[in-house]
N, C-alpha and C positions, 0 to 999 in steps of 0.2 A: 504494499500499500503506501503511494505516495502521499507526501504531506503536504498540508493544507496550506491554504495560500490564506486570503482575507475578504471581505465583502464589507458593506457596509450599514448601517442599521438607525433607527432614531437616535437619538441624542441622549449622554449620560448624567450624571451629576456633577456636582461641582466640586468645590477643596474641599480633600480630607487630604490625612497624613501622608498618602501615597501620590498627594497629587491627583490631576486632573483627568480626567480618562486618555485622551489623548500619549501623554505622558509617561501612563502606567502602558497602554499599548507598545510604547517604542521601547519598551525594557522587556515586555513579555513575546511578544510579534514573534521573534529568533530563538525560540526556545521550541522544540520540537513538540509536535502536541495537535490536536484534532479539533481544540476550540477557534471558531472565530473569531472576526474581527465582533460582526456583531452578536454575537454570543457571549465576549467576554464583557461587552458593553452590559448586556442585560444581569453577569454576575456582578458586574462594575456597582451598577445604579441600585442594585438589591442591597448590597454589603454598606453602599455609602449611607444607607437609608435609616440603618439600622442605630438602635440607643446605643452608649456607652455600656459597656459592659455585658454585650450580647454576645452569647456563646452559633461561632460558625462552625460547622464541619463539613469538610469535603472528604468524598470515598473518592478514593481513583485518584490519584498528583501527576503519575506515569513521570514525566521531566519536571514538572511545576510552574508549567503556563499557567495554568489556573487557578493552581495558589498563589502568586505570585497576584494577579487579578486581586483576587479576594484577600489576601494580606494588606493593596495597597489600598484598598477602601474601605474596607472595615475600619471603625471609629478607635481613637486611643479607648485601650482598655477594656476591648475585645476579646475573647478567646480563639483563635483561629486552631483548630486542630485540622488537619493532615494527615485520612486514612490510606496506608497504603502496604504490601508487605515487600513492597520491590522482590519479587521473587523468581521475575521475569517471565512472566507467564500472563496471558488476557491481555497485550497488548496490543492487540487483530485480530483479524480473522485468518490468518495462517500462523500467528505465535501465541497459541493456547495453552501449552505446556509450561512449568515451570522452568526455567534452565537459570542456574545460579548467579554463571559469570554475566547474563543478561541484566540480570537484576543489581547485581552489582555494579554496573556500567549505569544503569538508571537512577539508582541511590547515587552515586557521586555525581551525575548530571546535575540531579533534581537539589541537592545541597549548593553544588557550586552555583547554580543560576538564582535559587533562592537569594545568597551572600550578594552574586552581581547586582541583585535586581533589589538591595538594603532592606530587604524583608525576614531576614532569617530569624531573627531575633524576635521578627511575630507570631513563627508557627511552631507550633508545637507538634514537629509527627510522629506516630504510631506507627511502625512497623510492625502492624499485622492485617492479617484478614481482616475487614469486615467483621465477618461471621464470631470473631474471638476479639474484639475489639470493644464490647459495648461496656467494660468498667472504665475503661481511659476517660470516658469524658462522663461527670456528673449531671444528675439534672437536665432538662430542657432544653431543646436547639431552637436559637429563633434562624436560621438559615442554614438549607441542607441543600450539597452539592452534591446530586448522583451520577460517578459516570465511573463505577468500578466494575467487575467481570459482567461480560453481555449476556450469559449463557442464562436461563432461566431460571433455577435455582438461586444464586448469590443475586441476580436482579432483585425477583422477591424478595427474598429477606432485607436487601436496603430499602425495599419501598416499605415492606410492611413495618418489620423490624427500626429501624434508622428512621424511618419515614413518621413511625410512630409517636416516636421521643420529639417531635417539632411540636412547639409550643402553639394554640388556637392564637389566629393572626399569626403566624410563621411563612415562613415560606420554604417548600422543597423546588430545588430545578432539578432536570432529567435531564440528560446528554443520550443521542441516538434514541429517545422516543420516537415512537412511528418512523425507524430506521432500521434498529438491531430487531430482529426476530425474536429473542430473547426478553430484551427488556419491553418489548412491544407488550409479547404476553403476558408479563409479569405485570404491566398496568393494567393491562384486563381482567387480572383479576387482583386487583387493590385500586387504584384510582378509579377504574371503570366502573366499578361495582358498590366502592366503599360511600358512608355518607360523611365523610369527616374530611372531602377535599372538593375543593372549586377550581375545575381546571380553567385557568388564567388566559390558554395561548402558547405560540410556540413562536423561536426562533429558528426557521428549520428543522433542526432535531433537540433544540433544546428549548423542551415545554415548561411550564410552571406552572404549578398549582399551589394556592392556597390554603390554610389549614383553616377551615369552616367546617361547621356542623349543618347541614344543607335538609331542608322537609322535601318527602319523597317529591314533590314536584318540582323541587328544585336537580336533587337525584337524577330523575330522569331526560330533564334537559340539557343538564349537563354531560350525562351518556351521551345525548346525543351527537353535543359538542366534540367531542372527545372521538364518536365514530364516525363524525365527517371527517378525521384524519387517516381513516384504513385506504381511502382509494391511494393518499400521497404514500403511505405506508408500501402499497403492492407497487406502486409506480418504483420507487426506491428498490425494492426486492428485485424489479423487472435489471436496473438499473445496476446492480452489483451481479447477477448473472450473467449479463453481457460482459461487462469488464472482467469476472473472472475467464470467461472463452473468447477473451482478446479482441474483444468488437466493441474495443469504447469508440469507435466514431458512430457508432449505431447507435447509441446511447443518446449523442444529440437530437436524435426523431423525438426524445422524452422531453428534451431541454436541460437533459446532462451536459456539464461542460468538465472537460478533463480528464485524466486518468486515475483520479482519488475516486474512494466509493462516497457516498451521500453521505453527508454529518450536519 
């Protein structure tokens, strides 16, 4: 998989400890990863709007692109926890199995990138799988960013287990939503059917959910809004199949540009 470029989106927030979004993105854009510029802007906007002392949890840090954005935007006094085992697995569609050397390289790059961006002292790294890291975070979560293993079981655990710890009024942002099969199936069995989340929309594959209690009628309307994303999901599956078959130029017929997988 080739690494992504950037795109544009709506405007973000104003001044905060790490600088405005453009300054933050200038530090994060060169870090290897799949978070687009528009998606990073949304993370930045949500993190910068948190109150002092808020808790931000990231599941899946890879080499630190999203971590830099979150840590730069979060207010002074916020706790930013990055959970990633850096075991060299679940890095992409062809890199599922753990590989120690690859994991160590990712960890070294992660630490170096955070230091270069000036946010190393604002992040607490938990080098554990998300299923084993629950005790590392005390209490509720104000902002949860989920970009961990994309297989169904671990993705569902992150959405149900960690998502269940998001405080009322809090936000959960899910990467590769309506793009990855495992993540999409996990959403269909959690946010799609549950009463505790309102779907707030998406920027490409970054979906946003608000922690609120919905009535039965609101739940039905919300489920329909999520179901309306499924044609885009099917389009992404077709694009991935074409790229895997080395028919990337044909994917242009579906509006896809470049040789990378849709994200």
